[in-house]
Each structure stands twice: as C-alpha cells, then as structure tokens.
Biotite code that builds the C-alpha atoms (Angstrom):
import biotite.structure as struc

atoms = struc.array([
    struc.Atom([4.163, -19.273, -23.763], chain_id="A", res_id=1, res_name="MET", atom_name="CA", element="C"),
    struc.Atom([3.788, -16.577, -21.097], chain_id="A", res_id=2, res_name="VAL", atom_name="CA", element="C"),
    struc.Atom([0.516, -14.991, -19.940], chain_id="A", res_id=3, res_name="THR", atom_name="CA", element="C"),
    struc.Atom([0.645, -11.413, -18.624], chain_id="A", res_id=4, res_name="SER", atom_name="CA", element="C"),
    struc.Atom([-1.479, -8.364, -17.866], chain_id="A", res_id=5, res_name="ASP", atom_name="CA", element="C"),
    struc.Atom([-0.330, -5.384, -19.927], chain_id="A", res_id=6, res_name="ILE", atom_name="CA", element="C"),
    struc.Atom([-1.077, -1.829, -21.031], chain_id="A", res_id=7, res_name="TYR", atom_name="CA", element="C"),
    struc.Atom([0.088, -0.461, -24.370], chain_id="A", res_id=8, res_name="ILE", atom_name="CA", element="C"),
    struc.Atom([1.853, 2.901, -24.057], chain_id="A", res_id=9, res_name="ILE", atom_name="CA", element="C"),
    struc.Atom([3.085, 3.339, -27.648], chain_id="A", res_id=10, res_name="LYS", atom_name="CA", element="C"),
    struc.Atom([2.212, 1.827, -31.036], chain_id="A", res_id=11, res_name="THR", atom_name="CA", element="C"),
    struc.Atom([4.620, 1.974, -33.984], chain_id="A", res_id=12, res_name="THR", atom_name="CA", element="C"),
    struc.Atom([3.752, 0.613, -37.456], chain_id="A", res_id=13, res_name="PRO", atom_name="CA", element="C"),
    struc.Atom([6.211, -2.071, -38.510], chain_id="A", res_id=14, res_name="TYR", atom_name="CA", element="C"),
    struc.Atom([6.604, -2.973, -42.155], chain_id="A", res_id=15, res_name="ARG", atom_name="CA", element="C"),
    struc.Atom([3.356, -3.341, -44.103], chain_id="A", res_id=16, res_name="GLU", atom_name="CA", element="C"),
    struc.Atom([1.280, -5.565, -41.862], chain_id="A", res_id=17, res_name="SER", atom_name="CA", element="C"),
    struc.Atom([2.572, -5.479, -38.281], chain_id="A", res_id=18, res_name="SER", atom_name="CA", element="C"),
    struc.Atom([2.759, -3.246, -35.201], chain_id="A", res_id=19, res_name="ASN", atom_name="CA", element="C"),
    struc.Atom([5.374, -2.783, -32.534], chain_id="A", res_id=20, res_name="LEU", atom_name="CA", element="C"),
    struc.Atom([3.983, -2.114, -29.066], chain_id="A", res_id=21, res_name="TYR", atom_name="CA", element="C"),
    struc.Atom([5.817, -0.636, -26.110], chain_id="A", res_id=22, res_name="ASP", atom_name="CA", element="C"),
    struc.Atom([3.931, -2.010, -23.123], chain_id="A", res_id=23, res_name="ALA", atom_name="CA", element="C"),
    struc.Atom([4.049, -2.084, -19.345], chain_id="A", res_id=24, res_name="VAL", atom_name="CA", element="C"),
    struc.Atom([3.821, -5.685, -18.193], chain_id="A", res_id=25, res_name="VAL", atom_name="CA", element="C"),
    struc.Atom([2.691, -6.740, -14.732], chain_id="A", res_id=26, res_name="LYS", atom_name="CA", element="C"),
    struc.Atom([5.548, -8.086, -12.638], chain_id="A", res_id=27, res_name="GLY", atom_name="CA", element="C"),
    struc.Atom([8.151, -7.340, -15.311], chain_id="A", res_id=28, res_name="ILE", atom_name="CA", element="C"),
    struc.Atom([8.353, -3.701, -16.433], chain_id="A", res_id=29, res_name="GLY", atom_name="CA", element="C"),
    struc.Atom([8.429, -2.291, -19.945], chain_id="A", res_id=30, res_name="LYS", atom_name="CA", element="C"),
    struc.Atom([8.531, -4.718, -22.878], chain_id="A", res_id=31, res_name="VAL", atom_name="CA", element="C"),
    struc.Atom([8.387, -4.307, -26.662], chain_id="A", res_id=32, res_name="THR", atom_name="CA", element="C"),
    struc.Atom([6.080, -6.703, -28.537], chain_id="A", res_id=33, res_name="PHE", atom_name="CA", element="C"),
    struc.Atom([5.635, -7.334, -32.231], chain_id="A", res_id=34, res_name="ILE", atom_name="CA", element="C"),
    struc.Atom([2.078, -8.028, -33.382], chain_id="A", res_id=35, res_name="HIS", atom_name="CA", element="C"),
    struc.Atom([2.645, -9.725, -36.716], chain_id="A", res_id=36, res_name="LYS", atom_name="CA", element="C"),
    struc.Atom([0.122, -9.534, -39.530], chain_id="A", res_id=37, res_name="GLY", atom_name="CA", element="C"),
    struc.Atom([-2.380, -7.527, -37.497], chain_id="A", res_id=38, res_name="ILE", atom_name="CA", element="C"),
    struc.Atom([-3.167, -5.109, -40.333], chain_id="A", res_id=39, res_name="LYS", atom_name="CA", element="C"),
    struc.Atom([-4.099, -7.869, -42.762], chain_id="A", res_id=40, res_name="THR", atom_name="CA", element="C"),
    struc.Atom([-6.106, -10.043, -40.351], chain_id="A", res_id=41, res_name="ASN", atom_name="CA", element="C"),
    struc.Atom([-9.719, -8.807, -40.406], chain_id="A", res_id=42, res_name="LYS", atom_name="CA", element="C"),
    struc.Atom([-10.625, -10.944, -37.406], chain_id="A", res_id=43, res_name="LYS", atom_name="CA", element="C"),
    struc.Atom([-8.113, -9.216, -35.104], chain_id="A", res_id=44, res_name="ARG", atom_name="CA", element="C"),
    struc.Atom([-7.746, -5.580, -34.063], chain_id="A", res_id=45, res_name="ASN", atom_name="CA", element="C"),
    struc.Atom([-4.730, -3.545, -33.062], chain_id="A", res_id=46, res_name="SER", atom_name="CA", element="C"),
    struc.Atom([-4.357, -3.146, -29.314], chain_id="A", res_id=47, res_name="LEU", atom_name="CA", element="C"),
    struc.Atom([-5.503, 0.203, -27.899], chain_id="A", res_id=48, res_name="GLU", atom_name="CA", element="C"),
    struc.Atom([-4.040, 2.621, -25.395], chain_id="A", res_id=49, res_name="LEU", atom_name="CA", element="C"),
    struc.Atom([-5.472, 2.915, -21.852], chain_id="A", res_id=50, res_name="PHE", atom_name="CA", element="C"),
    struc.Atom([-7.013, -0.546, -22.094], chain_id="A", res_id=51, res_name="THR", atom_name="CA", element="C"),
    struc.Atom([-5.924, -3.399, -19.819], chain_id="A", res_id=52, res_name="PRO", atom_name="CA", element="C"),
    struc.Atom([-5.232, -6.634, -21.687], chain_id="A", res_id=53, res_name="TYR", atom_name="CA", element="C"),
    struc.Atom([-4.344, -10.175, -20.781], chain_id="A", res_id=54, res_name="LYS", atom_name="CA", element="C"),
    struc.Atom([-1.976, -11.423, -23.469], chain_id="A", res_id=55, res_name="VAL", atom_name="CA", element="C"),
    struc.Atom([-0.109, -14.579, -24.399], chain_id="A", res_id=56, res_name="HIS", atom_name="CA", element="C"),
    struc.Atom([3.419, -13.986, -25.663], chain_id="A", res_id=57, res_name="TRP", atom_name="CA", element="C"),
    struc.Atom([6.716, -15.714, -26.319], chain_id="A", res_id=58, res_name="SER", atom_name="CA", element="C"),
    struc.Atom([10.288, -14.947, -27.268], chain_id="A", res_id=59, res_name="GLY", atom_name="CA", element="C"),
    struc.Atom([13.715, -14.586, -25.686], chain_id="A", res_id=60, res_name="LYS", atom_name="CA", element="C"),
    struc.Atom([15.089, -11.636, -27.648], chain_id="A", res_id=61, res_name="GLY", atom_name="CA", element="C"),
    struc.Atom([14.658, -7.919, -27.028], chain_id="A", res_id=62, res_name="SER", atom_name="CA", element="C"),
    struc.Atom([11.363, -7.959, -28.949], chain_id="A", res_id=63, res_name="ILE", atom_name="CA", element="C"),
    struc.Atom([8.716, -10.458, -27.858], chain_id="A", res_id=64, res_name="LYS", atom_name="CA", element="C"),
    struc.Atom([6.012, -12.023, -30.026], chain_id="A", res_id=65, res_name="PHE", atom_name="CA", element="C"),
    struc.Atom([2.435, -11.196, -29.060], chain_id="A", res_id=66, res_name="LEU", atom_name="CA", element="C"),
    struc.Atom([0.238, -14.214, -29.773], chain_id="A", res_id=67, res_name="ARG", atom_name="CA", element="C"),
    struc.Atom([-3.269, -13.690, -28.334], chain_id="A", res_id=68, res_name="GLU", atom_name="CA", element="C"),
    struc.Atom([-4.969, -10.927, -26.356], chain_id="A", res_id=69, res_name="SER", atom_name="CA", element="C"),
    struc.Atom([-8.215, -10.166, -24.567], chain_id="A", res_id=70, res_name="GLU", atom_name="CA", element="C"),
    struc.Atom([-9.535, -7.014, -22.895], chain_id="A", res_id=71, res_name="ILE", atom_name="CA", element="C"),
    struc.Atom([-9.912, -7.526, -19.152], chain_id="A", res_id=72, res_name="THR", atom_name="CA", element="C"),
    struc.Atom([-12.052, -4.438, -18.524], chain_id="A", res_id=73, res_name="ARG", atom_name="CA", element="C"),
    struc.Atom([-13.091, -1.265, -20.314], chain_id="A", res_id=74, res_name="LYS", atom_name="CA", element="C"),
    struc.Atom([-11.868, 2.120, -19.095], chain_id="A", res_id=75, res_name="ILE", atom_name="CA", element="C"),
    struc.Atom([-14.028, 5.018, -20.282], chain_id="A", res_id=76, res_name="ASP", atom_name="CA", element="C"),
    struc.Atom([-11.796, 8.045, -20.729], chain_id="A", res_id=77, res_name="PHE", atom_name="CA", element="C"),
    struc.Atom([-13.007, 11.555, -21.510], chain_id="A", res_id=78, res_name="SER", atom_name="CA", element="C"),
    struc.Atom([-10.991, 13.719, -23.972], chain_id="A", res_id=79, res_name="PRO", atom_name="CA", element="C"),
    struc.Atom([-9.212, 15.306, -20.992], chain_id="A", res_id=80, res_name="THR", atom_name="CA", element="C"),
    struc.Atom([-8.389, 11.883, -19.557], chain_id="A", res_id=81, res_name="HIS", atom_name="CA", element="C"),
    struc.Atom([-6.978, 10.872, -22.936], chain_id="A", res_id=82, res_name="ASN", atom_name="CA", element="C"),
    struc.Atom([-4.663, 13.889, -23.034], chain_id="A", res_id=83, res_name="ILE", atom_name="CA", element="C"),
    struc.Atom([-3.437, 13.180, -19.519], chain_id="A", res_id=84, res_name="LEU", atom_name="CA", element="C"),
    struc.Atom([-2.989, 9.526, -20.409], chain_id="A", res_id=85, res_name="GLY", atom_name="CA", element="C"),
    struc.Atom([-0.890, 10.481, -23.429], chain_id="A", res_id=86, res_name="MET", atom_name="CA", element="C"),
    struc.Atom([1.319, 12.515, -21.117], chain_id="A", res_id=87, res_name="TYR", atom_name="CA", element="C"),
    struc.Atom([1.606, 9.510, -18.785], chain_id="A", res_id=88, res_name="PHE", atom_name="CA", element="C"),
    struc.Atom([2.684, 7.366, -21.729], chain_id="A", res_id=89, res_name="ASN", atom_name="CA", element="C"),
    struc.Atom([5.208, 9.837, -23.108], chain_id="A", res_id=90, res_name="GLU", atom_name="CA", element="C"),
    struc.Atom([6.831, 10.287, -19.715], chain_id="A", res_id=91, res_name="LEU", atom_name="CA", element="C"),
    struc.Atom([6.940, 6.502, -19.243], chain_id="A", res_id=92, res_name="MET", atom_name="CA", element="C"),
    struc.Atom([8.643, 6.185, -22.637], chain_id="A", res_id=93, res_name="HIS", atom_name="CA", element="C"),
    struc.Atom([11.370, 8.667, -21.705], chain_id="A", res_id=94, res_name="TYR", atom_name="CA", element="C"),
    struc.Atom([12.063, 7.545, -18.130], chain_id="A", res_id=95, res_name="LEU", atom_name="CA", element="C"),
    struc.Atom([12.142, 3.760, -18.540], chain_id="A", res_id=96, res_name="THR", atom_name="CA", element="C"),
    struc.Atom([14.053, 1.238, -20.604], chain_id="A", res_id=97, res_name="ARG", atom_name="CA", element="C"),
    struc.Atom([13.322, -2.293, -21.705], chain_id="A", res_id=98, res_name="ASN", atom_name="CA", element="C"),
    struc.Atom([16.551, -3.825, -20.465], chain_id="A", res_id=99, res_name="ASP", atom_name="CA", element="C"),
    struc.Atom([15.959, -3.854, -16.726], chain_id="A", res_id=100, res_name="TYR", atom_name="CA", element="C"),
    struc.Atom([13.119, -5.084, -14.567], chain_id="A", res_id=101, res_name="GLN", atom_name="CA", element="C"),
    struc.Atom([10.731, -2.755, -12.711], chain_id="A", res_id=102, res_name="ILE", atom_name="CA", element="C"),
    struc.Atom([8.223, -5.100, -11.118], chain_id="A", res_id=103, res_name="GLU", atom_name="CA", element="C"),
    struc.Atom([5.855, -2.420, -9.765], chain_id="A", res_id=104, res_name="LYS", atom_name="CA", element="C"),
    struc.Atom([5.730, -0.351, -12.963], chain_id="A", res_id=105, res_name="LEU", atom_name="CA", element="C"),
    struc.Atom([2.454, -1.881, -14.165], chain_id="A", res_id=106, res_name="TYR", atom_name="CA", element="C"),
    struc.Atom([0.803, -1.474, -10.765], chain_id="A", res_id=107, res_name="ASP", atom_name="CA", element="C"),
    struc.Atom([1.797, 2.192, -10.559], chain_id="A", res_id=108, res_name="HIS", atom_name="CA", element="C"),
    struc.Atom([0.520, 2.876, -14.088], chain_id="A", res_id=109, res_name="TYR", atom_name="CA", element="C"),
    struc.Atom([-2.725, 0.991, -13.518], chain_id="A", res_id=110, res_name="ASN", atom_name="CA", element="C"),
    struc.Atom([-3.398, 2.739, -10.197], chain_id="A", res_id=111, res_name="GLU", atom_name="CA", element="C"),
    struc.Atom([-2.626, 6.135, -11.744], chain_id="A", res_id=112, res_name="SER", atom_name="CA", element="C"),
    struc.Atom([-5.129, 5.617, -14.564], chain_id="A", res_id=113, res_name="LEU", atom_name="CA", element="C"),
    struc.Atom([-7.821, 4.554, -12.097], chain_id="A", res_id=114, res_name="ILE", atom_name="CA", element="C"),
    struc.Atom([-7.092, 7.599, -9.912], chain_id="A", res_id=115, res_name="ASN", atom_name="CA", element="C"),
    struc.Atom([-7.575, 9.857, -12.933], chain_id="A", res_id=116, res_name="LEU", atom_name="CA", element="C"),
    struc.Atom([-11.121, 8.572, -13.267], chain_id="A", res_id=117, res_name="LEU", atom_name="CA", element="C"),
    struc.Atom([-11.940, 8.792, -9.563], chain_id="A", res_id=118, res_name="GLU", atom_name="CA", element="C"),
    struc.Atom([-10.400, 12.182, -8.742], chain_id="A", res_id=119, res_name="SER", atom_name="CA", element="C"),
    struc.Atom([-11.358, 15.734, -9.642], chain_id="A", res_id=120, res_name="ASP", atom_name="CA", element="C"),
    struc.Atom([-7.871, 17.159, -8.991], chain_id="A", res_id=121, res_name="ASN", atom_name="CA", element="C"),
    struc.Atom([-5.808, 16.281, -12.040], chain_id="A", res_id=122, res_name="PHE", atom_name="CA", element="C"),
    struc.Atom([-2.827, 18.367, -10.891], chain_id="A", res_id=123, res_name="LEU", atom_name="CA", element="C"),
    struc.Atom([-2.304, 16.226, -7.802], chain_id="A", res_id=124, res_name="ILE", atom_name="CA", element="C"),
    struc.Atom([-2.753, 13.094, -9.947], chain_id="A", res_id=125, res_name="ASN", atom_name="CA", element="C"),
    struc.Atom([0.045, 14.357, -12.200], chain_id="A", res_id=126, res_name="LEU", atom_name="CA", element="C"),
    struc.Atom([2.305, 14.940, -9.191], chain_id="A", res_id=127, res_name="ASN", atom_name="CA", element="C"),
    struc.Atom([1.687, 11.461, -7.799], chain_id="A", res_id=128, res_name="ASN", atom_name="CA", element="C"),
    struc.Atom([2.266, 9.771, -11.144], chain_id="A", res_id=129, res_name="TYR", atom_name="CA", element="C"),
    struc.Atom([5.490, 11.681, -11.811], chain_id="A", res_id=130, res_name="GLU", atom_name="CA", element="C"),
    struc.Atom([6.907, 11.129, -8.321], chain_id="A", res_id=131, res_name="ILE", atom_name="CA", element="C"),
    struc.Atom([6.136, 7.410, -8.421], chain_id="A", res_id=132, res_name="GLY", atom_name="CA", element="C"),
    struc.Atom([7.611, 7.003, -11.896], chain_id="A", res_id=133, res_name="LEU", atom_name="CA", element="C"),
    struc.Atom([10.789, 8.909, -11.021], chain_id="A", res_id=134, res_name="LEU", atom_name="CA", element="C"),
    struc.Atom([11.223, 6.764, -7.941], chain_id="A", res_id=135, res_name="ASP", atom_name="CA", element="C"),
    struc.Atom([10.594, 3.478, -9.776], chain_id="A", res_id=136, res_name="LEU", atom_name="CA", element="C"),
    struc.Atom([13.011, 4.413, -12.548], chain_id="A", res_id=137, res_name="SER", atom_name="CA", element="C"),
    struc.Atom([15.819, 4.903, -10.030], chain_id="A", res_id=138, res_name="GLY", atom_name="CA", element="C"),
    struc.Atom([15.920, 8.662, -9.465], chain_id="A", res_id=139, res_name="HIS", atom_name="CA", element="C"),
    struc.Atom([16.440, 10.136, -5.996], chain_id="A", res_id=140, res_name="TYR", atom_name="CA", element="C"),
    struc.Atom([13.284, 11.970, -4.918], chain_id="A", res_id=141, res_name="ILE", atom_name="CA", element="C"),
    struc.Atom([13.044, 13.478, -1.440], chain_id="A", res_id=142, res_name="ASN", atom_name="CA", element="C"),
    struc.Atom([10.710, 16.188, -0.227], chain_id="A", res_id=143, res_name="PHE", atom_name="CA", element="C"),
    struc.Atom([10.489, 15.752, 3.544], chain_id="A", res_id=144, res_name="ASP", atom_name="CA", element="C"),
    struc.Atom([14.088, 16.351, 4.735], chain_id="A", res_id=145, res_name="SER", atom_name="CA", element="C"),
    struc.Atom([16.616, 18.990, 3.736], chain_id="A", res_id=146, res_name="ASP", atom_name="CA", element="C"),
    struc.Atom([20.257, 18.658, 2.709], chain_id="A", res_id=147, res_name="SER", atom_name="CA", element="C"),
    struc.Atom([21.335, 18.811, 6.367], chain_id="A", res_id=148, res_name="ASP", atom_name="CA", element="C"),
    struc.Atom([19.058, 15.922, 7.297], chain_id="A", res_id=149, res_name="GLY", atom_name="CA", element="C"),
    struc.Atom([16.532, 18.086, 9.128], chain_id="A", res_id=150, res_name="ASP", atom_name="CA", element="C"),
    struc.Atom([12.800, 17.723, 8.581], chain_id="A", res_id=151, res_name="ALA", atom_name="CA", element="C"),
    struc.Atom([11.355, 20.227, 6.124], chain_id="A", res_id=152, res_name="VAL", atom_name="CA", element="C"),
    struc.Atom([9.593, 23.076, 7.949], chain_id="A", res_id=153, res_name="ASP", atom_name="CA", element="C"),
    struc.Atom([6.295, 24.156, 6.390], chain_id="A", res_id=154, res_name="ILE", atom_name="CA", element="C"),
    struc.Atom([7.068, 27.754, 7.349], chain_id="A", res_id=155, res_name="ASN", atom_name="CA", element="C"),
    struc.Atom([10.501, 27.936, 5.670], chain_id="A", res_id=156, res_name="LYS", atom_name="CA", element="C"),
    struc.Atom([11.603, 28.521, 2.070], chain_id="A", res_id=157, res_name="ILE", atom_name="CA", element="C"),
    struc.Atom([13.694, 26.067, 0.065], chain_id="A", res_id=158, res_name="TYR", atom_name="CA", element="C"),
    struc.Atom([15.325, 25.502, -3.266], chain_id="A", res_id=159, res_name="ILE", atom_name="CA", element="C"),
    struc.Atom([15.268, 21.976, -4.661], chain_id="A", res_id=160, res_name="TYR", atom_name="CA", element="C"),
    struc.Atom([18.537, 20.485, -5.910], chain_id="A", res_id=161, res_name="VAL", atom_name="CA", element="C"),
    struc.Atom([18.133, 17.361, -8.104], chain_id="A", res_id=162, res_name="PRO", atom_name="CA", element="C"),
    struc.Atom([19.945, 14.323, -6.652], chain_id="A", res_id=163, res_name="GLU", atom_name="CA", element="C"),
    struc.Atom([20.202, 16.151, -3.319], chain_id="A", res_id=164, res_name="LEU", atom_name="CA", element="C"),
    struc.Atom([16.749, 17.411, -2.333], chain_id="A", res_id=165, res_name="GLY", atom_name="CA", element="C"),
    struc.Atom([15.500, 20.501, -0.487], chain_id="A", res_id=166, res_name="PRO", atom_name="CA", element="C"),
    struc.Atom([17.959, 23.129, 0.714], chain_id="A", res_id=167, res_name="LYS", atom_name="CA", element="C"),
    struc.Atom([17.061, 26.125, 2.852], chain_id="A", res_id=168, res_name="ILE", atom_name="CA", element="C"),
    struc.Atom([17.311, 29.343, 0.840], chain_id="A", res_id=169, res_name="SER", atom_name="CA", element="C"),
    struc.Atom([17.595, 33.017, 1.793], chain_id="A", res_id=170, res_name="LEU", atom_name="CA", element="C"),
    struc.Atom([16.714, 34.018, -1.746], chain_id="A", res_id=171, res_name="SER", atom_name="CA", element="C"),
    struc.Atom([13.211, 34.186, -3.223], chain_id="A", res_id=172, res_name="ILE", atom_name="CA", element="C"),
    struc.Atom([14.166, 33.100, -6.759], chain_id="A", res_id=173, res_name="LYS", atom_name="CA", element="C"),
    struc.Atom([13.100, 29.606, -7.845], chain_id="A", res_id=174, res_name="ASP", atom_name="CA", element="C"),
    struc.Atom([12.123, 28.685, -4.297], chain_id="A", res_id=175, res_name="THR", atom_name="CA", element="C"),
    struc.Atom([9.320, 26.612, -2.801], chain_id="A", res_id=176, res_name="TYR", atom_name="CA", element="C"),
    struc.Atom([7.525, 26.827, 0.496], chain_id="A", res_id=177, res_name="LYS", atom_name="CA", element="C"),
    struc.Atom([8.001, 24.024, 2.966], chain_id="A", res_id=178, res_name="GLY", atom_name="CA", element="C"),
    struc.Atom([4.273, 23.304, 2.881], chain_id="A", res_id=179, res_name="LYS", atom_name="CA", element="C"),
    struc.Atom([4.574, 22.608, -0.865], chain_id="A", res_id=180, res_name="THR", atom_name="CA", element="C"),
    struc.Atom([7.371, 20.104, -0.331], chain_id="A", res_id=181, res_name="LEU", atom_name="CA", element="C"),
    struc.Atom([5.480, 18.411, 2.475], chain_id="A", res_id=182, res_name="MET", atom_name="CA", element="C"),
    struc.Atom([2.361, 18.197, 0.302], chain_id="A", res_id=183, res_name="ALA", atom_name="CA", element="C"),
    struc.Atom([4.445, 16.482, -2.378], chain_id="A", res_id=184, res_name="LEU", atom_name="CA", element="C"),
    struc.Atom([5.710, 14.048, 0.260], chain_id="A", res_id=185, res_name="SER", atom_name="CA", element="C"),
    struc.Atom([2.119, 13.224, 1.234], chain_id="A", res_id=186, res_name="GLY", atom_name="CA", element="C"),
    struc.Atom([2.480, 14.658, 4.736], chain_id="A", res_id=187, res_name="GLN", atom_name="CA", element="C"),
    struc.Atom([0.569, 17.909, 4.294], chain_id="A", res_id=188, res_name="HIS", atom_name="CA", element="C"),
    struc.Atom([-2.670, 18.897, 2.576], chain_id="A", res_id=189, res_name="THR", atom_name="CA", element="C"),
    struc.Atom([-2.451, 20.723, -0.730], chain_id="A", res_id=190, res_name="TYR", atom_name="CA", element="C"),
    struc.Atom([-3.937, 24.200, -0.958], chain_id="A", res_id=191, res_name="ASP", atom_name="CA", element="C"),
    struc.Atom([-4.199, 26.388, -4.059], chain_id="A", res_id=192, res_name="GLU", atom_name="CA", element="C"),
    struc.Atom([-0.758, 27.927, -3.557], chain_id="A", res_id=193, res_name="GLU", atom_name="CA", element="C"),
    struc.Atom([1.071, 24.668, -2.873], chain_id="A", res_id=194, res_name="SER", atom_name="CA", element="C"),
    struc.Atom([-0.649, 22.958, -5.798], chain_id="A", res_id=195, res_name="THR", atom_name="CA", element="C"),
    struc.Atom([0.534, 25.683, -8.170], chain_id="A", res_id=196, res_name="LYS", atom_name="CA", element="C"),
    struc.Atom([4.070, 25.662, -6.748], chain_id="A", res_id=197, res_name="GLU", atom_name="CA", element="C"),
    struc.Atom([4.240, 21.879, -6.867], chain_id="A", res_id=198, res_name="SER", atom_name="CA", element="C"),
    struc.Atom([3.551, 21.822, -10.587], chain_id="A", res_id=199, res_name="ARG", atom_name="CA", element="C"),
    struc.Atom([6.373, 24.298, -11.234], chain_id="A", res_id=200, res_name="VAL", atom_name="CA", element="C"),
    struc.Atom([8.786, 22.128, -9.256], chain_id="A", res_id=201, res_name="LEU", atom_name="CA", element="C"),
    struc.Atom([7.697, 18.848, -10.851], chain_id="A", res_id=202, res_name="MET", atom_name="CA", element="C"),
    struc.Atom([8.010, 20.260, -14.368], chain_id="A", res_id=203, res_name="LYS", atom_name="CA", element="C"),
    struc.Atom([11.551, 21.388, -13.592], chain_id="A", res_id=204, res_name="ARG", atom_name="CA", element="C"),
    struc.Atom([12.450, 17.987, -12.165], chain_id="A", res_id=205, res_name="LEU", atom_name="CA", element="C"),
    struc.Atom([11.001, 16.143, -15.149], chain_id="A", res_id=206, res_name="ILE", atom_name="CA", element="C"),
    struc.Atom([12.898, 18.409, -17.552], chain_id="A", res_id=207, res_name="ASP", atom_name="CA", element="C"),
    struc.Atom([16.107, 17.761, -15.621], chain_id="A", res_id=208, res_name="TYR", atom_name="CA", element="C"),
    struc.Atom([15.764, 13.983, -15.775], chain_id="A", res_id=209, res_name="TYR", atom_name="CA", element="C"),
    struc.Atom([14.714, 13.660, -19.417], chain_id="A", res_id=210, res_name="ILE", atom_name="CA", element="C"),
    struc.Atom([16.980, 16.334, -20.924], chain_id="A", res_id=211, res_name="GLN", atom_name="CA", element="C"),
    struc.Atom([17.581, 16.985, -23.795], chain_id="A", res_id=212, res_name="PRO", atom_name="CA", element="C"),
    struc.Atom([14.241, 15.418, -24.720], chain_id="A", res_id=213, res_name="LYS", atom_name="CA", element="C"),
    struc.Atom([11.072, 17.521, -24.798], chain_id="A", res_id=214, res_name="LYS", atom_name="CA", element="C"),
    struc.Atom([7.587, 16.368, -23.834], chain_id="A", res_id=215, res_name="ILE", atom_name="CA", element="C"),
    struc.Atom([5.241, 17.070, -26.738], chain_id="A", res_id=216, res_name="LYS", atom_name="CA", element="C"),
    struc.Atom([1.986, 16.484, -24.857], chain_id="A", res_id=217, res_name="THR", atom_name="CA", element="C"),
    struc.Atom([2.881, 19.224, -22.366], chain_id="A", res_id=218, res_name="ARG", atom_name="CA", element="C"),
    struc.Atom([1.903, 21.779, -25.020], chain_id="A", res_id=219, res_name="GLU", atom_name="CA", element="C"),
    struc.Atom([-1.573, 20.251, -25.197], chain_id="A", res_id=220, res_name="ILE", atom_name="CA", element="C"),
    struc.Atom([-1.920, 20.305, -21.406], chain_id="A", res_id=221, res_name="LEU", atom_name="CA", element="C"),
    struc.Atom([-1.639, 24.105, -21.524], chain_id="A", res_id=222, res_name="LYS", atom_name="CA", element="C"),
    struc.Atom([-4.955, 24.292, -23.335], chain_id="A", res_id=223, res_name="TYR", atom_name="CA", element="C"),
    struc.Atom([-6.747, 22.563, -20.467], chain_id="A", res_id=224, res_name="ILE", atom_name="CA", element="C"),
    struc.Atom([-4.923, 24.663, -17.848], chain_id="A", res_id=225, res_name="SER", atom_name="CA", element="C"),
    struc.Atom([-2.672, 21.854, -16.620], chain_id="A", res_id=226, res_name="LEU", atom_name="CA", element="C"),
])
C-alpha cells in the first residue's frame, strides 16, 4: 500500500458503480486511479476537483486502485476560480501522460491553485501556470535570449518561434515587444500592454503544443475577459 498526496484533475464514470480519476500525485506525476463501488457505497463520496487529498492506493498496472482517502485542507474557490481551475485541469490533461514521471508536477499544480486565491491578477497566474507546465512536460520555453544567443532587449521587437525562442523581427505582424518577453521570463514587471501581449503569445504556444486538440474551457474564459 502506498500513501500519497493527490489532486483530482478529471473524473470519468466507469461501469455502473465506479469512477476513474486522473490525478496529479506528489513526487510521481499523473496517475489514473479506479475508485471501485463508490456510487453504491453511501458511506463514501466521490473525490472532488481542486481539493487536496491524502490517499492510500495499490497496484502495479497502468490503472491503480484507490483504497482510502481523506481531505487534507479545504480550498474555497469562487465561480471564477473554478473556471480557471477547469482550464488548469484541461491543459494538464493534454500536456502530460501517465507513462513517465514528473516529480514536480504536483508541487507546480498545488502552488498554482494557491496563487489563484492569493493574487488579483489572473492573467499573470495563467502565464505562470502555462510556462511551468510546458517546461515540466518537456517543451523548450525560452523568453530571455534570442536565436543568436543575445539577451532579449526590452526596446526591440521579436517574433517567437516554437522550439527555438525569440527572434528579432523587422516586421510588425505577430510580433512581441522585448519587455513582454522579459516579463514572461520573470525579469521585468508586467504593464497593461505586456500583459495583453503575453496572453496572445501564450495562447499561440499552447495551441502549437496541443494541436490538433482544442481547449474547451477557453471559450468560457472569454466571458470573464480572460
């Protein structure tokens, strides 16, 4: 029997009485659990999203058996937090697999949820979550040096080439200011312009790395101006 801290990111009904959970597991990565008989056991409840649990589990196959669980603390999410959390979960689902280990995945997810509650700038929270998740899932993300190896200049204009990074541009189409790239790297303060530009760039990067999949929760984010 193994004891782990987990978050559920997706619940799928399985047969008549059970659930399958995709979960991020501390020190391991993403794991699929089966919760057998949960729908017919009145003394036990299905596990909820955005709630940290300590669980006991077993199994050596691709799907593990969830035995016991307890909530370790309660996170009070507003409706907006819930929408953002659903986006976090959907992106996690698309960018990670169950067959390789990402030890810091749980920590990044947990920290990102806490930051949502403590911050009033959701757009920057989205950037930080996306950048961290892309990096942890093995994608090359670089904002502070250009394709020639020179430091990004906040006063210059760049395009961003996936798998390569920033490249100085003489055009004005699909370009980003150096200050936006440096804000994304954590080395410059966001202002209104760089925040707006950063979201355009991050959406394009996410679309590139998950293609041909589409993020459903992004449509909901439009209604709260995110």
